[in-house]
Every structure is written in structure tokens, then in C-alpha cells.
C-alpha positions in Angstrom: 12.8 28.6 15.1 10.6 28.3 11.8 6.9 26.5 11.6 8.9 24.4 9.2 11.9 23.5 11.5 9.4 22.3 14.1 7.9 20.1 12.0 11.3 18.6 10.7 12.2 18.6 14.4 8.9 16.9 15.6 9.4 14.3 12.6 13.0 13.3 13.6 11.7 12.8 17.3 9.0 10.2 16.2 11.6 8.4 13.7 11.9 4.5 14.2 14.7 4.7 11.8 16.8 7.2 10.5 19.7 7.6 8.1 22.3 10.1 8.8 24.4 11.1 6.0 24.7 7.6 4.6 26.8 6.7 1.6 27.6 3.0 0.6 30.6 3.3 -2.0 32.2 0.1 -3.2 36.0 -0.5 -3.9 35.4 -0.1 -7.6 34.2 3.5 -6.7 30.5 2.6 -7.7 28.5 4.7 -5.5 25.0 2.7 -4.5 23.6 5.2 -1.9 24.7 9.1 -2.0 24.7 10.8 1.4 21.3 10.0 2.4 19.7 11.6 4.9 15.8 10.2 5.9 13.9 9.3 8.9 11.2 6.3 8.8 8.2 7.4 11.0 6.5 5.3 13.6 3.9 2.8 12.3 4.3 4.1 8.5 4.9 2.1 5.7 7.9 3.8 3.5 8.5 2.7 -0.2 11.6 2.9 -1.8 11.2 2.9 -5.1 13.1 3.5 -8.5 14.9 2.5 -11.6 17.3 -0.8 -11.0 20.7 0.1 -9.4 19.5 3.2 -7.3 20.2 1.4 -4.4 16.7 0.7 -3.1 17.8 -3.0 -1.9 21.3 -1.6 -0.4 19.8 1.2 1.6 17.3 -1.4 3.3 19.7 -4.1 4.0 22.1 -1.5 6.0 19.4 -1.2 8.2 19.7 -5.2 9.6 23.6 -5.0 8.6 23.3 -7.1 5.9 25.1 -4.1 3.9 27.8 -2.3 5.9 27.7 1.6 5.0 30.6 3.4 3.9 29.8 6.3 5.9 27.5 8.0 8.0 25.2 6.6 10.5 21.7 4.0 10.3 19.5 4.7 13.8 17.1 2.2 14.9 15.1 3.9 18.0 17.8 6.4 18.2 20.9 3.6 18.6 23.2 3.3 15.8 22.5 -0.3 14.4 26.9 -0.6 14.1 27.1 -0.4 17.7 24.8 -3.5 18.1 25.6 -7.3 17.5 24.1 -8.4 14.4 22.8 -11.3 14.8 20.7 -9.9 17.7 19.9 -7.0 15.7 18.4 -9.4 12.8 16.6 -11.1 15.4 14.4 -8.1 16.2 13.6 -7.2 12.8 11.2 -8.7 10.5 13.0 -9.5 7.1 10.8 -10.4 4.0 12.5 -11.2 0.4 11.4 -11.7 -2.9 11.8 -15.7 -3.1 10.4 -16.0 0.5 13.3 -18.2 2.1 11.4 -20.9 3.5 13.0 -23.7 4.9 12.2 -26.9 2.7 12.3 -29.4 5.4 10.5 -27.7 7.9 6.7 -27.5 8.1 4.8 -24.0 7.8 4.4 -24.0 11.6 7.9 -24.7 12.0 8.9 -22.3 9.4 6.7 -19.5 11.5 8.5 -20.6 14.7 12.1 -20.1 13.9 12.3 -16.7 15.5 10.1 -17.5 18.5 12.7 -20.5 19.3 15.7 -18.6 18.8 15.1 -16.0 21.3 13.9 -19.0 23.7 9.9 -18.6 23.9 8.3 -21.8 25.5 6.4 -24.2 23.0 2.9 -23.0 24.2 3.6 -19.4 23.4 5.1 -20.1 20.4 2.5 -22.4 18.9 -0.5 -19.9 19.9 1.3 -17.3 18.1 2.0 -19.3 15.2 -1.7 -20.2 15.3 -2.5 -16.4 15.7 -0.3 -15.3 12.7 -1.5 -17.9 10.0 -5.1 -16.8 10.7 -3.9 -13.3 10.2 -2.4 -13.9 7.0 -5.7 -15.6 5.8 -4.0 -19.3 6.5 -6.1 -21.8 8.5 -3.8 -23.6 11.0 -5.6 -26.3 10.6 -5.2 -26.7 7.1 -1.8 -25.1 6.8 0.4 -26.0 9.6 1.7 -29.5 8.7 2.3 -28.6 5.2 5.8 -28.3 3.7 6.6 -25.0 1.5 6.5 -27.7 -1.7 3.0 -28.0 -1.0 2.0 -24.3 -1.2 1.5 -22.1 -4.1 3.3 -18.9 -4.9 0.9 -16.6 -2.8 0.8 -19.2 0.0 4.5 -19.4 0.6 4.6 -15.3 0.5 2.0 -15.3 3.4 4.0 -17.9 5.3 7.3 -15.7 5.0 5.2 -12.5 6.0 3.8 -14.6 9.2 7.2 -15.8 10.2 8.7 -11.9 9.8 6.1 -11.2 12.3 6.9 -13.6 14.8 7.9 -11.9 17.5 6.1 -8.8 16.6 8.9 -6.4 15.6 9.0 -3.0 15.5 10.2 -2.7 12.0 9.7 -5.1 9.2 12.0 -4.8 6.2 10.5 -6.2 2.6 12.9 -6.8 -0.6 10.5 -7.0 -3.6 8.1 -9.2 -1.3 5.4 -9.9 -4.1 7.4 -9.8 -7.1 7.3 -13.4 -7.2 3.6 -14.1 -7.8 1.1 -13.7 -10.6 -0.1 -10.2 -10.9 -3.7 -11.0 -9.4 -2.4 -13.0 -6.5 -0.4 -9.8 -6.3 -2.9 -7.6 -5.8 -4.7 -9.2 -3.2 -1.3 -10.0 -1.2 -1.0 -6.2 -1.7 -4.4 -5.4 -0.5 -4.2 -8.0 2.5 -0.5 -7.0 3.7 -2.2 -3.2 3.9 -4.9 -4.1 5.9 -2.5 -6.3 8.4 -0.1 -3.5 8.9 -2.2 -0.8 9.4 -4.2 -3.1 12.2 -0.5 -4.0 13.6 0.9 -0.5 13.3 4.4 -2.1 12.5 7.0 0.5 10.7 7.7 -0.8 7.4 10.3 -0.3 5.1 9.1 -1.9 1.3 11.5 -1.9 -1.7 9.9 -2.0 -5.2 10.4 -1.3 -8.6 6.4 -1.3 -9.1 5.1 2.4 -9.0 1.6 0.9 -8.5 2.9 -1.0 -5.7 4.0 2.3 -4.1 0.8 4.3 -4.6 -1.2 1.8 -3.4 0.8 0.6 -0.2 3.0 3.6 1.0 2.1 6.2 3.4 4.8 7.9 2.2 7.0 7.3 -1.4 10.8 7.7 -1.4 12.0 8.1 -5.0 15.6 7.4 -5.3 17.5 7.9 -8.6 20.9 6.2 -10.6 24.0 6.7 -8.1 21.7 6.3 -4.9 20.2 10.1 -4.6 16.9 10.7 -3.0 14.7 12.6 -5.7 11.6 13.1 -4.0 9.7 12.1 -0.4 6.2 12.5 -0.5 2.7 11.1 0.0 1.6 9.3 -3.1 -0.8 11.8 -4.2 2.2 14.5 -4.2 4.4 12.3 -6.2 1.4 11.8 -8.8 0.5 15.2 -8.9 3.9 17.1 -8.6 6.7 15.0 -9.5 10.0 16.5 -8.3 12.6 15.6 -11.4 12.5 14.0 -14.6 13.4 10.7 -12.7 10.4 11.0 -10.9 8.2 12.1 -13.6 9.5 9.2 -16.2 8.9 6.6 -13.1 5.5 8.0 -12.4 4.6 7.8 -16.7 1.9 9.2 -18.6 -0.5 7.2 -16.4 -0.4 9.0 -13.4 -4.2 10.4 -13.4 -5.3 7.0 -13.5 -3.2 6.2 -10.6 -4.8 8.6 -8.8 -8.0 7.4 -9.2 -7.6 4.9 -6.6 -6.4 7.8 -4.1 -9.7 10.3 -4.5 -12.8 9.5 -2.8 -16.2 10.9 -3.6 -17.1 13.8 -1.8 -20.6 15.2 -1.7 -19.2 18.5 -3.5 -18.2 16.7 -6.9 -21.6 15.0 -7.4 -24.1 15.8 -9.6 -27.9 16.7 -8.1 -30.5 14.3 -8.1 -33.7 14.5 -9.5 -36.4 14.5 -6.4 -39.1 11.7 -6.6 -42.7 13.1 -6.4 -43.4 14.4 -3.1 -40.1 16.3 -3.2 -38.3 13.9 -0.4 -34.8 12.2 -1.2 -35.1 8.5 -1.8 -33.2 5.4 -1.9 -31.1 3.7 -4.1 -34.3 2.2 -6.0 -36.0 5.6 -6.0 -33.2 6.9 -8.2 -34.1 8.7 -11.1 -35.6 6.3 -14.5 -32.5 7.2 -16.4 -30.4 5.6 -13.9 -32.3 2.6 -13.4 -33.0 1.5 -17.0 -31.7 1.8 -20.4 -33.0 4.4 -23.3 -37.3 4.4 -23.0 -38.7 2.1 -25.4 -35.2 -0.7 -25.0 -35.9 -4.1 -25.0 -35.1 -5.5 -21.5 -33.7 -8.8 -20.6 -36.4 -10.8 -21.8 -36.2 -8.8 -25.1 -39.7 -7.4 -24.6 -40.1 -3.8 -25.4 -40.5 -1.2 -22.9 -39.3 -3.3 -20.1 -37.1 -1.7 -17.4 -33.4 -2.9 -17.1 -32.5 -4.1 -13.5 -31.6 -1.2 -11.1 -27.8 0.4 -11.2 -26.1 -0.7 -8.4 -25.4 2.6 -6.2 -22.1 3.7 -5.3 -21.1 4.6 -1.7 -20.1 8.3 -1.0 -16.7 8.0 -0.3 -16.0 5.3 -2.4 -12.4 5.7 -4.2 -12.7 6.8 -8.0 -11.8 3.5 -9.5 -14.4 1.9 -7.7 -16.9 4.8 -9.3 -15.0 4.6 -12.8 -16.0 0.5 -12.7 -19.4 1.2 -11.7 -20.1 3.6 -14.5 -18.5 1.1 -16.9 -20.8 -1.9 -16.1 -24.1 0.7 -15.9 -26.7 0.8 -18.8 -27.3 4.4 -17.8 -24.9 7.5 -17.8 -25.6 8.2 -14.4 -25.5 6.0 -11.2 -26.8 7.1 -7.9 -24.6 7.8 -5.0 -26.0 6.9 -1.5 -25.0 7.9 2.3 -24.9 5.6 5.3 -28.3 5.3 5.6 -29.1 4.3 2.1 -30.2 7.6 0.9 -29.6 8.9 -2.5 -27.5 11.9 -2.1 -26.2 12.8 -6.0 -25.4 11.3 -9.0 -22.2 9.9 -10.6 -21.5 10.8 -14.0 -18.4 11.3 -16.3 -18.0 14.7 -15.6 -18.1 14.0 -11.8 -15.1 11.8 -12.1 -13.4 14.4 -13.8 -14.5 17.2 -11.6 -13.0 15.1 -8.5 -10.1 14.7 -9.9 -9.5 18.1 -10.4 -10.3 18.9 -7.1 -7.9 16.3 -5.7 -4.9 17.4 -7.9 -5.5 21.2 -7.1 -5.7 20.3 -3.2 -2.4 18.4 -3.5 -0.7 21.0 -5.5 -1.7 23.5 -2.8 -0.3 21.7 0.0 2.6 20.2 -1.3 6.0 22.2 -0.7 
């Protein structure tokens, strides 16, 4: 038995959802999903991404039997979902869709309490869970519990939808374009907050999206589906960006893949330029950074326009920050070098454009070295 076989067996043993030779073919001969073999690991957020018509949503809906496969098996915790009562199955799986689907005649609290009521929870337990979940998704129960869906913004409705899907603490959450109906700014906030919630709860999630940026931001792994429902690549986000396996994946990632890698790359000590030591030869704090990192060119006017007045100190970047944060700090800085500090506040190096390039090259090399 090879090491690769052992790894594959371990991954399969830890799978919460498994697709085994799954195929979906419609009566007119259209193949939506082609012989899919895929394991979703316990506690991971797996993103299904690809062009329209590649079978993303069809694959998702076969887990809760909203779509039945033509061939193969979908296993949930080792049991074939086809052998389970569909109503009972769906009550045990969280489900979030693009337009939320809240009941318009029910309050926020009543919407979140839907599944607990169906499975027989008592009022006290249900009320406590509703309040807990509203707090979790950032909606104060005192403010929002008694409101109706038409009194909420799009982002607030989406948060209620997530809370409802998590009401009975399901082991699996299915999300079909969950943030697609929200404006871009609200979408990014929701994505970030949902990532935090998923990590906190450890829920196993399959998320469908057409947005590669969303996939890279949220996914532990990304499954790229091609037209005809074929799995073209399954890998971690950095591997998808650094080494697209097919033309379909490369086209999906696009020419901006290096920019997308910024958010996935963290500053390391070896990436940094050295910092000039202050008088006495001892490392300083961010406020002791070299003069050219704290002020504009010598003799330049300060904020009040007086010659020679130093600008305000440049805000330091913490070691371990992502490169998108680092690049933003550089863009906002009057100096070409920004101090980088460790947890104690000591300056451990300088951030420059060369450092950003160096860190990106390091990450790409590391990813290529470890990718199959």
C-alpha cells in the first residue's frame, strides 16, 4: 500500500458527505453531473465553482434529495441518502439559497424557529436557540426578533436565512449562491462573517458559487466543475491559483490570479527587508522606525505646510498580516517602506514593494512544490 493510498483512505474515513460514481442525466440526454467521485471532509468548507451549466447546484441538491441521481450513491455519514425519508433527511440538513426564502408572514424569530418547531423542541429551548443564533449572526434579538422580512435589508435577510439553517445545529450546511443577491460591499462583509461562524461552529459546508473570489476567500478546498458536470480540479485555493489543472480552471481563475493570492499569503520574517537600528544598536518599536519610514522626503512640507516638518508616523503592519493588508498599507504610506512589528510591538523588518513580490514568489514556489 502506497503513502498516497493511505492518505486517500484516511480522507474517505473522515468524509461526512461522499459522492460515489454519481451521475445525473435528464430524459433529453443532457448530462448535468458526470460520474462524480468526491469526499467532503468533516468540518471543512468545500466550494463548488464553475461556469453556468456545469452541475454545481445539481450536485448540491442531490445531497438533500431535491434532485435524485440517475446512477451512483450520495452518502451522508456513511448512509445512502436514497434510503432515507426525504422530509426527515432535509430537517437534519441546513439549507441556504440565494433569495433566502423567508416566510413573509412570520417574524424573524418565528422564521429562525421553523425547524426546531418541526422536530418538537419546547418553547424555552427554541427561544434560547433563536436568541443565541441571532447574536451569532450579528442581529440583536431585542431589535430584530419581532421584525418581519420586509422590514430588513437584503444583508439582514441573508443573516436570518443562515441563522434559520443553523437552528438545530445540523452537521451539514448546503449553501446555493447564498450571497448573490446582496450588494458588493454587504457581500464581502457577509462572507467574512460567515467564514468566522463556520470556523467557530465547525459545521461541514458545501457552498455553490460562480465567484472565484468568494471561493478563494471562503473555501478550505475548491472543486472546479467543467461543462457537462465533470470535476476538473479539487485542491486548496492556493493550488488552484498557482497551478490550474485545465484550460477551464485557468479561464475561471483568469489573469488576476496573482492578485487573488495576496489575500492568501502572509508576511514572514524571511520576506522582510532589514531595519536600520536606532542609536545604541537596539531594536526599537514602530515609533523608532527609520526616518524615511515615518516621514516624507527631507525638507518636504508637513501637514500645516511648514518646510521640514515631519509627517505623522506610518502605521506599522503586524508580522503575519496578509499581503492584501500589506499592500494597502504601502499604498497609503508617504514612504516606500513601512515598519513591520512582532507581537511585542518591536520592529522586526521593513515592508517594501520588493517584499510583496518576494513573498508572492515564495508562496507560489511552496505551493508548486507541494501540489500533486
